[in-house]
GUGUVEX-683289 format. One record per residue: x, y, z of N, C-alpha, C in turn; residue in one letter. Coordinates in steps of 0.2 Angstrom, whole numbers, padded with zeros to 4 digits, always signed. Atoms other than C-alpha are relative to their C-alpha. Layout:
N
XYZXYZXYZA;...
! end
This chain:
445
-0003-0005+0004+0172+0516+0257+0005+0004+0005M;-0004-0004-0005+0179+0525+0273+0006-0005+0002A;-0005+0005-0001+0189+0509+0277+0005+0000-0005G;-0005+0000+0006+0197+0509+0260+0004+0006+0000V;-0004-0006+0000+0201+0527+0261+0005+0001+0005A;-0005-0001-0005+0210+0526+0277+0007-0002-0002V;-0007+0002+0002+0224+0517+0268+0003+0005-0004V;-0003-0005+0004+0226+0531+0256+0001+0007+0004A;-0001-0006-0003+0223+0546+0267-0006+0001+0006D;+0005+0000-0005+0215+0547+0284-0005+0006+0000G;+0004-0005+0000+0208+0564+0281-0006-0001-0005R;+0005+0002+0005+0198+0557+0266-0005-0004+0003V;+0004+0005-0004+0192+0543+0277-0005+0004+0004A;+0004-0004-0004+0185+0556+0289-0006+0004-0004V;+0005-0003+0004+0176+0566+0275-0005-0005-0002V;+0005+0005+0003+0168+0550+0268-0004-0002+0006V;+0004+0002-0005+0162+0545+0285-0005+0005+0002A;+0005-0006-0002+0155+0562+0290-0005+0001-0006L;+0005-0001+0006+0147+0563+0272-0005-0005+0001G;+0005+0005-0001+0139+0547+0275-0005+0001+0006T;+0004-0002-0006+0132+0552+0292-0004+0006-0002L;+0004-0006+0002+0127+0569+0285-0006-0002-0005G;+0005+0002+0004+0117+0560+0271-0006-0003+0003A;+0005+0003-0004+0108+0550+0283-0004+0005+0004V;+0003-0005-0004+0104+0565+0294-0004+0004-0005L;+0004-0004+0004+0098+0575+0279-0006-0003-0002A;+0006+0004+0002+0086+0562+0273-0005-0001+0006L;+0004+0001-0005+0080+0559+0290-0003+0006+0004R;+0002-0007-0003+0079+0577+0297+0003+0005-0004D;-0003-0005+0004+0081+0590+0284+0001+0006+0004L;-0001-0006-0004+0078+0605+0296+0006+0000+0004P;-0006+0000-0004+0092+0599+0307+0006+0000-0004L;-0006-0001+0005+0104+0597+0292+0000+0007-0002M;+0000-0007+0002+0099+0614+0287+0003+0005+0005L;-0003-0004-0005+0103+0621+0304+0008-0001+0000A;-0007+0001+0001+0120+0613+0302+0003+0004-0005V;-0003-0004+0006+0123+0621+0285+0000+0007+0002W;+0000-0007-0002+0117+0638+0292+0005+0002+0005C;-0005-0001-0005+0129+0637+0306+0007+0000-0004G;-0006+0001+0004+0143+0632+0294+0002+0007-0004L;-0001-0006+0004+0140+0648+0283+0004+0005+0004T;-0003-0005-0004+0146+0658+0298+0008+0000-0001V;-0008+0002+0000+0164+0650+0295+0002+0000-0008F;-0001+0002+0007+0162+0649+0276+0006+0005-0003S;-0005-0004+0002+0174+0664+0273+0007-0003+0001R;-0006+0003-0002+0188+0654+0281+0001-0006-0005H;-0001+0005+0006+0196+0642+0267-0001-0007+0003P;+0001+0007-0003+0196+0627+0279-0007-0002+0001D;+0007+0002-0001+0177+0627+0280-0004+0000-0006F;+0004+0000+0006+0173+0630+0262-0003-0006-0003G;+0002+0006+0003+0173+0612+0257-0006-0003+0005L;+0005+0003-0005+0162+0607+0273-0006+0004-0002A;+0006-0004+0001+0150+0621+0269-0004-0002-0006T;+0003+0002+0006+0148+0616+0251-0003-0007+0000S;+0003+0007+0000+0146+0597+0255-0007+0000+0004A;+0006+0000-0003+0133+0601+0268-0006+0003-0004A;+0005-0003+0005+0124+0612+0255-0003-0005-0005G;+0002+0005+0005+0124+0598+0243-0005-0006+0003L;+0004+0005-0004+0117+0586+0256-0007+0003+0001L;+0006-0003-0001+0103+0598+0260-0004+0001-0007V;+0003-0001+0007+0099+0601+0241-0003-0007-0002L;+0003+0007+0002+0097+0582+0238-0006-0002+0004G;+0006+0001-0004+0086+0580+0253-0006+0004-0001S;+0005-0005+0002+0076+0595+0248-0004-0003-0006W;+0003+0002+0006+0073+0588+0231-0004-0007+0001L;+0004+0006-0002+0067+0571+0239-0006+0002+0003A;+0006-0002-0004+0055+0581+0250-0005+0003-0005Q;+0005-0003+0005+0048+0591+0235-0004-0006-0004V;+0003+0006+0004+0045+0574+0226-0006-0003+0004R;+0005+0004-0004+0036+0567+0241-0006+0005+0003A;+0005-0005-0002+0026+0583+0246-0001+0006-0004D;-0001-0005+0005+0025+0593+0231-0006+0005+0001S;+0006-0004-0001+0007+0600+0235+0002+0006+0006A;-0002-0005-0005+0014+0608+0251+0005+0005-0002R;-0005-0004+0003+0029+0615+0243-0003+0005-0005V;+0003-0005+0005+0019+0623+0229-0004+0005+0004R;+0004-0005-0004+0007+0631+0242+0004+0005+0004A;-0005-0005-0004+0022+0639+0252+0002+0005-0005V;-0003-0004+0005+0029+0645+0236-0005+0006-0003L;+0005-0004+0002+0013+0653+0231-0001+0006+0005R;+0000-0005-0005+0013+0663+0247+0005+0005-0001V;-0006-0005+0001+0030+0671+0242+0001+0001-0008H;+0000-0001+0007+0025+0674+0224+0004+0006-0002R;-0004-0006+0001+0031+0692+0224+0007+0000+0001S;-0007+0000-0001+0047+0689+0232+0004-0004-0005L;-0003+0005+0005+0051+0674+0220+0001+0004-0006L;+0000-0004+0007+0047+0685+0205+0006+0005+0000I;-0005-0005+0000+0058+0699+0211+0007-0003+0000M;-0006+0003+0000+0072+0687+0215+0002-0003-0007L;-0002+0002+0007+0071+0679+0198+0002+0005-0005G;-0002-0006+0005+0071+0696+0189+0007+0002+0002L;-0007-0002-0003+0087+0700+0200+0005-0004-0003L;-0004+0004+0003+0095+0685+0194+0001+0000-0007L;+0000-0001+0007+0091+0688+0176+0004+0006-0001V;-0004-0007+0001+0098+0706+0177+0008-0001+0002W;-0007+0001-0002+0114+0700+0186+0003-0005-0006L;-0002+0005+0006+0116+0686+0172+0002+0005-0006T;-0001-0004+0006+0114+0699+0159+0006+0005+0001L;-0005-0005-0001+0127+0711+0167+0007-0003-0002S;-0007+0003+0002+0141+0698+0163+0002+0002-0007V;-0002-0002+0007+0139+0703+0145+0004+0007-0001A;-0003-0007+0001+0145+0721+0148+0006+0001+0006W;-0005+0000-0005+0158+0716+0162+0007+0000-0004A;-0007+0000+0003+0176+0720+0158+0004-0007+0001R;-0003+0007-0002+0181+0704+0167-0006-0005+0001D;+0006+0005+0000+0167+0691+0163+0002-0006+0005P;-0002+0005-0004+0177+0678+0173-0002+0001+0007G;+0002-0003-0006+0175+0688+0189-0007+0000+0001A;+0007-0001-0001+0157+0691+0186-0004-0007+0000A;+0003+0006+0000+0153+0673+0182+0001-0004+0007E;-0001+0003-0006+0161+0667+0198-0004+0003+0006G;+0004-0003-0005+0151+0680+0209-0007-0002-0002E;+0007+0002+0002+0135+0675+0199-0002-0007+0003L;+0001+0007-0003+0137+0657+0205-0003+0001+0007L;+0002-0001-0007+0136+0663+0223-0007+0003+0000A;+0007-0003+0000+0120+0673+0219-0005-0005-0001W;+0005+0005+0001+0111+0658+0212+0000-0005+0006Y;+0000+0005-0006+0117+0647+0227-0004+0003+0005L;+0004-0003-0006+0110+0660+0239-0008+0000-0002N;+0008+0000+0002+0093+0661+0229-0002-0007+0001A;+0002+0007-0001+0092+0642+0230-0001-0001+0008G;+0001+0001-0007+0095+0643+0249-0006+0004+0002A;+0006-0004-0002+0081+0656+0251-0006-0005-0002V;+0006+0004+0002+0069+0644+0242+0000-0007+0005V;+0000+0006-0004+0075+0628+0252-0002+0002+0007V;+0002-0001-0007+0074+0637+0269-0007+0002+0000L;+0007-0002-0001+0057+0645+0265-0005-0006+0000T;+0005+0006+0001+0049+0628+0260+0002-0006+0005T;-0002+0005-0004+0058+0617+0273-0001+0000+0007S;+0001-0001-0007+0055+0625+0290-0008+0000+0001L;+0007+0001+0000+0038+0618+0294-0003+0001+0007Q;+0002+0000-0007+0037+0619+0313+0004+0005+0004T;-0004-0004-0005+0042+0630+0328+0007-0003+0001A;-0006+0004-0002+0055+0617+0332+0005+0001-0006R;-0005-0001+0005+0063+0619+0315+0003+0007+0000D;-0002-0007+0000+0064+0638+0316+0005+0001+0006L;-0005-0001-0006+0072+0637+0333+0007-0004-0001R;-0007+0004+0001+0085+0624+0327+0004+0005-0004L;-0004-0004+0004+0090+0636+0313+0003+0006+0004V;-0002-0006-0003+0090+0652+0324+0006-0002+0005L;-0005+0002-0005+0100+0642+0338+0006-0002-0003G;-0006+0002+0003+0112+0635+0326+0004+0007-0002A;-0003-0006+0002+0116+0653+0319+0003+0003+0006F;-0002-0003-0006+0118+0660+0337+0006-0004+0003V;-0005+0004-0002+0129+0645+0342+0006+0001-0004L;-0005-0001+0004+0140+0647+0327+0004+0006+0001A;-0003-0006-0001+0143+0665+0330+0003+0001+0007V;-0003+0000-0006+0146+0662+0348+0006-0004+0001L;-0006+0004+0000+0159+0649+0345+0005+0004-0003V;-0005-0004+0003+0168+0660+0333+0002+0006+0004A;-0001-0006-0004+0167+0675+0345+0005-0003+0006A;-0003+0003-0006+0173+0664+0360+0007-0002-0002A;-0007+0002+0002+0188+0657+0350+0004+0006-0001L;-0004-0006+0002+0193+0674+0344+0002+0004+0006A;-0002-0003-0007+0192+0681+0362+0006-0003+0003L;-0005+0004-0003+0202+0667+0368+0007+0000-0004A;-0006+0000+0004+0215+0669+0354+0002-0007-0002G;-0002+0007+0001+0215+0650+0350-0004-0002-0007V;+0002+0004+0006+0213+0641+0333-0004+0005-0005G;+0004-0002+0005+0204+0645+0317+0002+0007-0002L;-0002-0006+0002+0214+0660+0312-0001+0001-0007E;+0001-0001+0007+0210+0668+0296+0007+0001-0004P;-0006-0001+0003+0223+0669+0282+0003+0007+0001P;-0003-0007-0002+0236+0683+0285+0001+0004-0006Q;+0000-0005+0005+0231+0695+0272+0002+0007+0003T;-0002-0006-0002+0236+0713+0272-0005+0004+0005A;+0006-0003-0004+0219+0719+0279+0000-0004+0007D;+0001+0004-0007+0219+0705+0293+0006+0003+0004V;-0006-0002-0004+0237+0710+0298-0001+0007+0003I;+0001-0007-0002+0232+0729+0298-0005+0000+0006A;+0006+0000-0005+0216+0725+0309+0003-0003+0007A;-0004+0003-0006+0227+0714+0321+0004+0005+0003A;-0005-0005-0003+0240+0728+0323-0004+0005+0003T;+0004-0005-0004+0226+0740+0328-0003-0003+0006E;+0003+0004-0006+0221+0727+0341-0008-0001-0001G;+0007+0001+0001+0204+0724+0333-0001-0008+0000R;+0002+0007+0000+0195+0707+0335-0002-0002-0007L;+0001+0002+0007+0196+0699+0318-0005-0006-0001V;+0004+0006+0000+0189+0681+0321+0001-0004-0006G;-0001+0005+0005+0187+0667+0309-0003+0003-0007V;+0002-0004+0006+0178+0679+0297+0005+0003-0004V;-0006-0003+0003+0194+0688+0293-0001+0007-0001G;+0001-0007+0001+0187+0705+0294-0004+0003+0006D;+0003-0002-0006+0182+0714+0310-0007+0003-0001P;+0007-0003+0002+0167+0724+0301-0005-0006-0002N;+0005+0005+0001+0160+0708+0294-0002-0004+0006F;+0001+0004-0006+0162+0699+0311-0005+0004+0004F;+0004-0004-0004+0153+0714+0319-0007-0001-0003A;+0006+0001+0003+0139+0712+0306-0004-0006+0001A;+0003+0006-0002+0136+0694+0311-0002+0000+0007L;+0001+0000-0008+0137+0697+0330-0006+0004+0001I;+0006-0004-0002+0123+0710+0330-0006-0004-0001V;+0006+0004+0000+0110+0699+0323+0000-0006+0005P;+0000+0005-0005+0116+0685+0334-0002+0002+0007A;+0002-0003-0006+0114+0696+0349-0008+0000+0001V;+0007-0001+0000+0096+0700+0344-0003-0007+0000V;+0004+0006+0000+0091+0682+0340+0001-0004+0007L;-0001+0004-0006+0099+0675+0356-0004+0004+0006A;+0005-0003-0005+0089+0688+0366-0007-0002-0001S;+0007+0002+0001+0073+0684+0358-0001-0008+0002V;+0001+0007-0002+0076+0665+0360+0000-0001+0008L;+0000+0001-0008+0080+0668+0379-0007+0002+0002R;+0007-0003-0003+0063+0678+0381-0005-0005-0002S;+0005+0005+0002+0054+0663+0373+0002-0007+0002T;-0002+0007-0002+0063+0649+0382-0001+0000+0007T;+0001+0002-0007+0060+0641+0399+0006-0004+0002R;-0005+0004-0003+0072+0634+0411+0007+0002+0000G;-0007-0002-0001+0091+0634+0413+0003+0003-0007S;-0003-0003+0007+0093+0638+0394+0000+0007+0000A;+0001-0008+0000+0088+0656+0398+0007+0003+0003R;-0006-0003-0003+0104+0658+0409+0006-0001-0005L;-0005+0001+0005+0115+0650+0395+0000+0005-0006L;+0001-0005+0005+0108+0662+0382+0002+0007+0003L;-0003-0007-0003+0111+0677+0394+0007+0000+0000A;-0008+0000+0001+0129+0672+0395+0002+0000-0007A;-0002-0001+0007+0130+0670+0376-0001+0007-0002A;+0001-0007+0002+0123+0688+0374+0006+0004+0003V;-0005-0003-0003+0136+0694+0386+0007-0001-0004L;-0007+0001+0004+0151+0686+0377-0001+0003-0007V;+0001-0003+0007+0144+0692+0360+0001+0007+0001L;-0001-0007+0000+0143+0710+0366+0007+0002+0002L;-0007-0001-0001+0161+0709+0372+0004-0001-0006V;-0003+0001+0006+0166+0702+0356-0001+0006-0005A;+0002-0006+0004+0156+0716+0347+0005+0006+0001L;-0004-0005-0002+0165+0729+0357+0008-0001-0003A;-0007+0001+0002+0182+0721+0353+0001+0001-0007A;-0001-0001+0007+0179+0722+0334+0002+0008-0001T;-0001-0007+0001+0180+0741+0336-0003+0003-0006Q;+0003-0001+0006+0168+0742+0322-0005+0006+0000S;+0005-0006+0000+0159+0759+0319-0007-0003-0003R;+0006+0002+0004+0147+0750+0307-0004-0005+0005G;+0004+0004-0005+0143+0737+0321-0003+0003+0005G;+0004-0004-0005+0139+0750+0334-0006+0003-0003L;+0006-0003+0003+0128+0759+0322-0006-0005-0001L;+0005+0005+0001+0119+0743+0318-0003-0002+0006A;+0003+0001-0007+0116+0740+0337-0005+0006+0001V;+0005-0005-0001+0108+0757+0338-0006-0001-0005V;+0006+0002+0004+0097+0753+0323-0004-0005+0002A;+0004+0005-0003+0092+0737+0330-0004+0001+0006A;+0004-0002-0007+0087+0744+0347-0006+0004-0002V;+0005-0004+0002+0077+0757+0338-0006-0004-0003L;+0005+0005+0003+0068+0744+0327-0003-0004+0005A;+0003+0004-0005+0065+0734+0342-0005+0004+0004A;+0005-0004-0003+0057+0748+0351-0007+0001-0004V;+0006-0002+0005+0045+0751+0336-0004-0007+0000V;+0004+0006+0002+0040+0732+0333-0001-0004+0006V;+0001+0004-0006+0041+0724+0350-0005+0003+0005M;+0006-0002-0004+0024+0728+0356-0001-0003+0007R;+0001+0003-0007+0021+0725+0375+0007-0002+0003G;-0006+0001-0003+0040+0723+0377+0005+0005+0000R;-0005-0006+0001+0047+0740+0375+0004+0002+0006R;-0004-0001-0006+0052+0742+0393+0006-0005+0000A;-0006+0006+0000+0062+0725+0392+0005+0002-0006A;-0005-0002+0006+0070+0731+0375+0004+0006+0003V;-0004-0005-0003+0075+0747+0383+0005-0002+0005L;-0004+0003-0005+0082+0738+0398+0006-0004-0003G;-0005+0004+0003+0091+0726+0388+0005+0004-0004A;-0004-0005+0003+0098+0740+0377+0005+0004+0005G;-0004-0003-0005+0104+0749+0392+0006-0004+0003A;-0005+0005-0003+0113+0733+0399+0005-0001-0005V;-0005+0001+0005+0121+0730+0382+0005+0006-0001G;-0004-0006+0000+0127+0748+0382+0005+0001+0005L;-0004+0001-0006+0134+0746+0399+0006-0004-0001L;-0005+0005+0001+0144+0731+0394+0005+0003-0005V;-0004-0002+0005+0151+0739+0379+0004+0006+0003V;-0003-0006-0003+0155+0755+0389+0006-0002+0005A;-0005+0003-0005+0164+0745+0402+0006-0003-0004V;-0006+0003+0004+0175+0736+0389+0004+0006-0003W;-0003-0006+0002+0179+0753+0381+0004+0004+0005F;-0004-0004-0005+0184+0761+0397+0006-0004+0002S;-0006+0004-0001+0196+0746+0400+0005+0000-0006A;-0004+0000+0006+0203+0749+0382-0001+0007-0003N;+0001-0007+0002+0204+0768+0380+0003+0001-0007P;-0002-0001+0007+0214+0766+0364-0005-0002-0005G;+0005+0001+0005+0200+0758+0355-0005+0005-0001S;+0005-0005+0000+0188+0772+0360+0003+0006-0005L;-0003-0005+0005+0201+0784+0351-0001-0001-0007K;+0000+0002+0007+0200+0774+0335-0007+0002-0002R;+0006-0001+0002+0181+0776+0335-0002+0007-0001L;+0001-0008+0000+0182+0795+0338+0004+0003-0006Q;-0004-0003+0005+0194+0797+0323-0003-0002-0007S;+0003+0002+0006+0182+0792+0309+0001+0006-0005A;-0001-0005+0005+0184+0809+0301+0007+0001-0002E;-0007-0001+0002+0202+0810+0301+0003-0006-0004Q;-0002+0005+0004+0205+0793+0294-0004-0002-0006D;+0004+0001+0006+0191+0794+0281-0003-0007+0000R;+0003+0007-0001+0183+0778+0288+0005-0005-0003G;-0005+0005+0002+0199+0769+0285+0000-0001-0008N;+0000+0000+0008+0198+0774+0266-0007-0001-0003G;+0006+0001+0003+0180+0770+0264-0003+0006-0004R;+0003-0006+0004+0175+0788+0259+0003+0000-0007Q;-0003-0001+0006+0188+0787+0245-0003-0006-0005D;+0003+0005+0004+0180+0770+0239-0007+0002-0002L;+0007-0002+0002+0163+0777+0240+0000+0006-0005W;+0000-0005+0005+0168+0792+0230+0001-0003-0007L;-0001+0003+0007+0175+0781+0216-0006-0004-0002V;+0006+0003+0001+0159+0771+0217-0005+0005-0003A;+0005-0005+0002+0148+0786+0215+0002+0003-0007S;-0003-0002+0007+0159+0792+0200-0002-0005-0005R;+0001+0006+0005+0157+0775+0192-0008+0000-0002M;+0007+0000+0001+0138+0775+0194-0003+0006-0004S;+0002-0006+0004+0137+0793+0187+0001-0002-0008E;-0002+0002+0007+0145+0786+0171-0004-0006-0003Q;+0004+0006+0002+0135+0770+0170-0006-0001+0005Y;+0005+0000-0004+0119+0774+0179-0005-0005+0000P;+0005+0005+0001+0107+0761+0172+0003-0007+0000L;-0002+0007+0001+0118+0746+0169+0006-0002+0005T;-0006+0001-0004+0133+0748+0180+0006-0003-0004G;-0006+0002+0004+0150+0741+0175+0000-0008+0000V;+0000+0007+0000+0145+0723+0178+0002-0003+0006G;+0000+0003-0006+0144+0711+0192+0008-0001+0002L;-0006+0001-0003+0160+0710+0203+0006+0003-0004E;-0005-0003+0004+0169+0722+0192+0002+0007+0002N;-0002-0006-0003+0171+0737+0203+0007+0001+0001F;-0008+0000-0001+0189+0732+0208+0003+0000-0007A;-0004+0000+0006+0193+0729+0190+0000+0007-0004V;+0001-0006+0003+0187+0746+0184+0002+0007+0004R;-0001-0005-0004+0190+0757+0199+0006+0005-0001S;-0006-0004+0002+0207+0763+0194+0000+0005-0005G;+0001-0005+0005+0200+0772+0180-0003+0007+0002E;+0004-0006-0002+0191+0785+0191+0004+0004+0006Y;-0004-0004-0005+0206+0792+0202+0003+0006-0003V;-0003-0005+0003+0212+0805+0190-0005+0006-0001R;+0005-0006+0000+0197+0817+0192+0002+0005+0006R;-0002-0005-0006+0198+0833+0203-0002-0003+0006P;+0002+0002-0007+0198+0830+0221+0005-0005+0003G;-0005+0005-0002+0211+0821+0232-0003-0006+0003G;+0002+0007-0003+0210+0803+0237+0006-0002+0004L;-0006+0002-0005+0222+0800+0252+0001-0007+0000P;-0001+0007+0000+0219+0782+0251-0001-0003-0007Y;+0001+0002+0007+0221+0780+0232+0003-0007+0000V;-0003+0006+0000+0232+0764+0236-0006-0006+0000D;+0006+0005+0000+0215+0755+0240-0003-0001-0006L;+0004+0000+0006+0209+0759+0223+0005-0003-0006V;-0005+0002+0005+0225+0756+0212+0005-0006+0002V;-0005+0005-0001+0238+0746+0221-0003-0006+0003D;+0003+0006-0003+0227+0735+0232-0008+0001-0001R;+0007-0001+0001+0210+0736+0224-0005-0003+0005P;+0004+0002-0005+0196+0734+0236-0007+0000-0002H;+0007-0001+0001+0177+0731+0236-0002+0007+0002V;+0003-0007-0002+0166+0747+0239+0000+0000+0008V;+0001+0000-0008+0164+0742+0258-0007+0004+0001H;+0007-0002+0000+0145+0747+0255-0004-0004-0004N;+0004+0005+0004+0133+0734+0249-0004+0004-0005T;+0005-0004+0005+0121+0747+0241+0004+0004-0005Y;-0004-0003+0005+0134+0757+0233+0003-0004-0005L;-0003+0005+0004+0142+0742+0226-0005-0003-0005Q;+0005+0002+0004+0126+0736+0219-0001+0005-0005M;+0002-0006+0005+0123+0753+0211+0006+0001-0005L;-0006-0001+0004+0141+0754+0204+0000-0006-0005A;-0001+0006+0004+0141+0736+0197-0006-0002-0004E;+0006+0002+0003+0123+0733+0192-0005+0006-0002T;+0004-0006+0002+0116+0751+0190-0007+0000+0004G;+0006-0002-0004+0099+0758+0196-0005-0006-0001I;+0004+0006+0001+0090+0742+0189+0002-0005+0005V;-0002+0005-0004+0100+0730+0199-0001+0002+0008G;+0001-0002-0007+0100+0740+0215-0008+0000+0002L;+0007+0000-0002+0081+0743+0214-0003-0007+0001T;+0002+0007-0001+0078+0724+0211+0003-0003+0007L;-0003+0002-0007+0090+0720+0226-0004+0003+0006F;+0003-0003-0005+0081+0732+0237-0008-0003+0001M;+0007+0003+0000+0064+0725+0232+0000-0007+0003A;-0001+0007-0003+0070+0707+0237+0001+0001+0007V;-0001-0001-0007+0076+0713+0253-0006+0003+0004V;+0006-0002-0003+0061+0723+0257-0006-0005+0001G;+0005+0006+0000+0050+0708+0253+0001-0005+0006A;-0002+0005-0006+0060+0697+0265-0002+0003+0007A;+0001-0003-0006+0059+0710+0279-0007+0001+0001V;+0007-0001-0001+0041+0713+0276-0004-0007+0002S;+0002+0007-0002+0038+0694+0277+0000-0001+0007S;+0000+0001-0007+0044+0694+0295-0005+0004+0004A;+0005-0004-0003+0033+0708+0299-0007-0003+0000R;+0006+0003+0001+0018+0700+0292-0001-0007+0004R;+0000+0006-0004+0022+0683+0300-0001+0002+0008A;+0001-0002-0007+0023+0692+0317-0008+0002+0001A;+0007-0002+0000+0005+0700+0314-0004-0007+0000R;+0004+0006+0000-0002+0683+0310+0001-0004+0006R;-0001+0004-0006+0006+0674+0324-0004+0003+0006F;+0003-0004-0005+0000+0688+0336-0008-0001+0000Q;+0007+0000+0001-0018+0687+0329-0002-0008+0002A;+0002+0007-0002-0018+0668+0332+0002-0002+0007A;-0001+0002-0007-0012+0669+0350+0007-0003+0001G;-0007+0003+0000+0006+0662+0346+0005+0005+0002E;-0004-0006-0002+0015+0675+0356+0007-0001+0000R;-0007+0002+0000+0032+0666+0357+0002+0000-0008D;-0002+0000+0007+0032+0664+0338+0000+0007-0003L;+0000-0007+0002+0027+0682+0336+0006+0004+0002A;-0006-0003-0002+0041+0687+0346+0006-0002-0004T;-0005+0003+0004+0053+0676+0336+0000+0004-0007L;+0000-0003+0006+0047+0684+0320+0002+0007+0000A;-0002-0007-0001+0049+0702+0327+0008+0000+0001R;-0008+0001-0001+0067+0696+0332+0003+0000-0006G;-0003+0000+0006+0071+0691+0315-0001+0006-0004V;+0000-0007+0003+0065+0708+0308+0005+0004+0003L;-0005-0005-0003+0076+0717+0320+0007-0002-0002V;-0006+0003+0002+0090+0705+0316+0002+0003-0007A;-0001-0002+0007+0088+0709+0298+0002+0008-0001D;-0002-0007-0001+0088+0728+0302+0007+0001+0002V;-0007-0001-0002+0104+0726+0311+0005-0002-0005G;-0005+0002+0005+0113+0717+0297+0000+0004-0006V;+0001-0005+0006+0106+0728+0283+0003+0007+0002L;-0004-0006-0002+0113+0743+0293+0007-0001+0000T;-0007+0002+0000+0130+0735+0295+0002+0000-0007A;-0001+0001+0007+0129+0732+0276+0002+0007-0003A;-0002-0006+0003+0132+0751+0274+0008+0001+0000L;-0007-0001-0001+0150+0748+0279+0004-0006-0003F;-0004+0006+0002+0154+0731+0271-0004-0002-0007I;+0003+0002+0006+0150+0723+0254-0002-0007+0001S;+0003+0007-0002+0139+0708+0259-0006-0002-0004A;+0006+0002+0004+0127+0707+0245+0000-0007-0002Q;+0000+0007+0002+0132+0689+0241+0002-0004+0005A;-0002+0004-0006+0136+0683+0258-0005-0005+0002T;+0005+0005-0001+0127+0667+0262-0003+0001+0006A;+0003+0000-0006+0124+0670+0280-0005+0006+0000T;+0004-0006+0001+0116+0687+0276-0007-0002-0003V;+0006+0002+0004+0104+0678+0264-0004-0005+0005W;+0004+0004-0005+0100+0665+0278-0004+0004+0004V;+0004-0004-0004+0095+0679+0289-0006+0003-0003L;+0006-0003+0003+0084+0687+0276-0005-0006-0002L;+0005+0005+0002+0076+0670+0271-0004-0002+0006A;+0004+0002-0006+0070+0667+0289-0007+0004+0001L;+0007-0003+0000+0056+0680+0287-0005-0003-0004G;+0005+0004+0004+0048+0671+0272-0001-0007+0003P;+0001+0006-0003+0051+0655+0281-0006+0000+0006A;+0005+0000-0005+0041+0661+0296-0007+0002-0002M;+0007-0002+0003+0027+0669+0285-0003-0007-0002L;+0002+0006+0002+0026+0652+0277-0003-0005+0005G;+0002+0004-0006+0024+0643+0294-0007+0003+0003L;+0006-0003-0002+0011+0656+0299-0006-0001-0004A;+0006+0001+0004+0000+0654+0284-0002-0008+0000C;+0002+0007+0000+0001+0635+0285-0004-0002+0006A;+0004+0002-0006-0005+0635+0303-0007+0003-0001R;+0007-0003+0000-0020+0646+0298-0004-0004-0006R;+0004+0004+0005-0024+0636+0282+0004-0007-0001H;-0004+0006+0000-0016+0618+0285-0002-0004-0007P;+0001+0004+0006-0013+0607+0269-0001-0007+0002I;+0001+0007-0002-0020+0590+0271+0006-0004-0003A;-0005+0004+0002-0006+0577+0269-0002-0005-0006P;+0002+0004+0006-0006+0567+0252-0001-0007+0002R;+0002+0007-0001-0015+0550+0253+0005-0004-0003S;-0004+0005+0003-0005+0535+0250-0003-0007+0000T;+0004+0006+0001-0011+0518+0244+0005-0005+0004A;-0003+0005-0005-0007+0503+0256+0000-0007-0004R;+0000+0006+0003-0001+0487+0248+0001-0006+0005L;+0000+0006-0005-0005+0471+0258+0003-0006-0003D;
! end
């Protein structure tokens, strides 16, 4: 097929060849293909990677269905461990589906709803497919590597430039690092958990890989400072505080690593004083217009407190809320260039009401709690490295959820990958404590 495709279009031939190799990889080593897909989600906001991410996702899904058929007892056992999480996730999907009925623009709601169902599927696949410590390390390493590559390319100023939208041009004009993600705040939201996971991987790794991971952390910290993201820096503070709380026996190391990270960021800002002035001007520029968007979202939620205005309909309806008393200096972000809320939780409240936000927070809470429970189980079993990795996942989740106060990331695939790692680790911890015997097979001679 690839040979025939060469005659028509060389690019099609490459896609066919890579698809064939990917299918073989997915069927032979599903966790490795999952790691590839998780890494691709970091680039999924760039249009050139959309097809590759979708294709990898389809390969993962096909291989997972084959795995379910071959080992249904184990998959059911893992799903039982996460019964509460899955029930909450199912109820959330039902509510989001119902919200299409009262959305002013059903087409926009349906498009966003598809992303929610895909993310829910990714949670189930990740939770039931990562069976060993090697599998977990593959996914963690793939995520860190993908963010590192994106950061290195952005710092070098070569390749993978995002589409030149008005927001990207404005950020570039301010000298902010945008990266392949296309938004400096989104980029920072991915860098923070990457720093955390690279650090815990380093602490549980032996040999020369420790030096490489240390260098990766350094590059990521420089990229984080270059984004000039207030939300990113706040996420770092939240992650450090969370690490101090959960990293038992490693608090001194956490504080030392935090001090080193702060030093790296401080050195960068001292070399770029203009960036520091921008961080100090949060009150004057009203968070680059975020405060106006948040005010509109709060007005919207006051009028529709229970149901919201419908999934992905904030930008559709926001122009209706600008004529109330009180000035909106950045009214163009609401009327002329409608934006999302730039706050995950406020957007959920405005679009899906109290019911939707409550269900969303229940799912997020269950995912984070799974990482905490996994860490306790690993620690009790004497699996210290796995306990450290589970605590690192918890801290990474805290970081990205804090950054979500400044971005609308509720349907972002990479965020759901990070959330799914906690349940995946809990499933592994439970399986190690109560292993499931493999299904017997008859032999034909």
